[in-house]
N, C-alpha and C positions, 0 to 999 in steps of 0.2 A: 824310140822314134815311131810315130804313128804313120801307118801306111795309107796309101791312097784308097785302098779298099775299106779300111776302117773309117776314113773320113766320109766316104760315099755312104756307108751304112749308117753312120751317125746322122748325116744330112737327111737321108731317106726316113729314118726312124723319127727324127725331130719333126719333119714335115708331116708325117702321118699323125703323130701325137698332137701337133698343133691343130691340125684339121679337126681331130676329135674334140679337143678342148673348146674350139670355136663353136662347133656344132652343139655341144652340151650347154655352153654359156648362153647361146642364142635361144635354145629350146627352153632353158630355165626361165628366161625372160618372157617368152611366149606363154609358158604355162601359168604365169601369174594371172593371166586374164581368163583362165579356164574355170569351169564350175568346180566345186570341191571334189566331186567324184572323178572328173576328168583329170584334175590336177594330181590327185593321189596316184592314178594310173601312170600319168606322165612321169611323176617323180620316181616311181618304182623302176620304170624303164631307164630313166636318166641315171639313177644310182647304179644300176647294172652296167650301163655303158661307161660311167666314170670309173667304176671298179676295174673294168677291162683296160681302160687307158692307164689307170694307176698301176696296174700290174706290169704293163709295158715299161712305164717309167721306172718302177722299182727294179725291174730286171736290168735295164740299161745302167741305172745308177750303181748296181752291184758290179756289173761287168766293167763299165767304163770308169767307175770310181770318181766321177767328176762332181765337183761341188755344186755346179748349176743343176745337174740332174738330181742331186740329193735335195736341193732347195725346191725344185719342181715337185718332187715326190712328197715332200712335207706339205706343200701348198695343196696338192690334190688330196692328201689325207685330211687336212683341215676342211676342205670343201665337202668331202664325204661325211664328216662329222656333222657339218651344218645341214646337209641334206637329210641325214638320218634323224636329226633333231627336229625336222619339220620346218626349217627355215632355209629352204633351198635358195631363195633370193639372195641371202647373205653369202652363199657359196661363190657367187660370181666374182667377188673381190679376190678370193684365193685362186680361182681359175685364171683370172687375169694375170696375177702374179706368176702362176705356173707357165702361162703362155709367153710371158716376157722372158722367163728363163730359157724356155725351149727355143724361142726365136733367137736369142743370143747364141745358143749352142749351134743352131743351124747356120747362123751368120758366120760364126767362127769357122765352121767346117767348110762352108762355101769359099770363104777367103783363102783358106789353106789349099783348097782344090784348084784355085785359079793358077794358071801358069805364071811364073814370075815375069816373063817377057810380054805378057798380055797388056795392051794399052787400053 
């Protein structure tokens, strides 16, 4: 049985991770309009940021052992490969898939946190 504390932690982590994924996705799209030198610098920062978010997802996937967390982790890994290959714009697709999984996780946690008698 999952506890209220575990649900709250899951929701908080999912919300934090989702925010990071949104920030990274939007910044990738903005970086497409940068000069080559600026774009290279932006991609370096974005890779580091995505690596940190990915570490959080991998940690939760191991602890929580949830299929959706594992799917989100795999999508972030694919996005990192795209970024390291110099095609950061293609990473947005995988980040969107990861965001969808994380949003589903947050939604499930929030649903379970709601009191049953709440209308």
